N, C-alpha and C positions, 0 to 999 in steps of 0.2 A: 453477782460481782462475787465469787468466790478467792476468800484471804488464806492464803497459806502461812504460818510463822515459822520462822527459823530461830533456835535460840542456843544459847550456849553460854557460859559462862559469864565473860566479860562483855559480849556482844562488841568485840573491837577486831575479829577478824574473819573465824570462820560462819557465823550467822549475817555480817555484814555482806560478806564476798557472795554468800547464797541467794541472800534478797537479793542483792543488786545483778543479778546475772539470772536470777528468775525474773526480774522486771523487765530485763532487756530483751528477753527471749521470747516471754508469754504474749499474747494479742493481750492488750490491756484493756480490750471491751471483755473477756472473758476472766480473768483473774488477777490478784495483784499477790506481793508479799510483802510480810514485814518481819524485820528481823527486833530481838530484845535477849536480854540479858539476865542471869539472876544475880549477878552484881555488877551491875554495871561500870565499865572503868572510864575514865577522864573524855576518851578520845580513841577512835579507831589506829590500830596499829601502823605507823609511818610504813612499814613495808609494803603491808597490804595496800594501803593508799598508790603506792608504785606499781606494785603489781596489777592493781586495777586500771591505774591509769593505763598501762600496756595494752588495756581489750577497750581501750575508748571507756571506761566508767570511771568517771571523778566520786569519791568518797572522801576529799578532803574536808565538807563542810557536816558529814554524818555525823551525830548525836548517836551514843550508844543509848539506849535506853532498857529500862526495866518492863521483866516478864512479868506480867499481871494479869489475874481475871479477867480486869476490863478490857484490857490491850485485845485480850484472845476471843472476848465475846462473842464476835462475829464470824471467825475463822472456823474453820473445818479440819484442819491438819495442822500439827506440830511436828515440824522436825526438830530433834535434837540433835546436839554434838558436843558429846563431852562433858555434858554437866552431869551425869548419872544420877543421884539422888537429889541433889539440888533443884533439878527440874521438877516444878511442882506439877500436881495432878490436876489439869484441866477438864473437868466433865464434859461431855458432849465431842471432845477433840478427836479425832484419828491419831495415832501417834507412829513414829518411825524415829530410828536412831540411826545416825550417819557418823561412824567411827572414823574420826578425822584427826589428824596430827595439829594441834595448836601452833598459829604461826607466830607467835609471841617468842621474841628471841631468835627467831629464825633468818635465816640470808634467802635474798631473793630467789634465787633457785628452789628451794624448799617450797617457799610459797606459791611459787609458779605452779610446782607441782600440784599441789593441795588447790590452788584455784584449778587448774584444768580437769581435776578428780570432781569437784564439785559441778563442772560444766556438764561433766559426762552425768553424773547424778541428777541434775536440774531437766538436763534432754528427758532423761529414762523416766522421772517423774512426770513431765509433762505427758509424754504418751501414755503412760500408765494413767493418767486423768483425764485423756480425750483433750489436751486445750491446745490449740492452736499455736503456732510459733508464726515473731514474726519472720518475713524475711529475713534471714542472717545478714548482717552487716559484715563488712571484709573485715572489720575492726575486732571481731568475735574471733576469728579463727584465728591461730596462733601457727 
């Protein structure tokens, strides 16, 4: 099982969207995603929950968690999103950074754009990593 970690500062927006879309799209027999943050928030941003509900993903019970070496122990790649120097160096992990705007305080239209950009990047990542996707449910495409 290949594990990918998506991390941002509060684990309340971009990283939650990324892990959820990755897990919805990838063949679960091949890979999984985890999301985490350097300073986890108390909950996922409500506008993110709303935007993800539109594509059939329920993040209402998702809990932000701290990015730790233990969490990343068996992962092979870390994708960071705006945490800059706050994202710790985790030995052995390949790393990529996606410069995405933070959905915190944004309206639903902006969060939809971020969600759709993340989906595009996830599909590109899956292709680069030679990971099969599940058949795309109608709810994923807007």
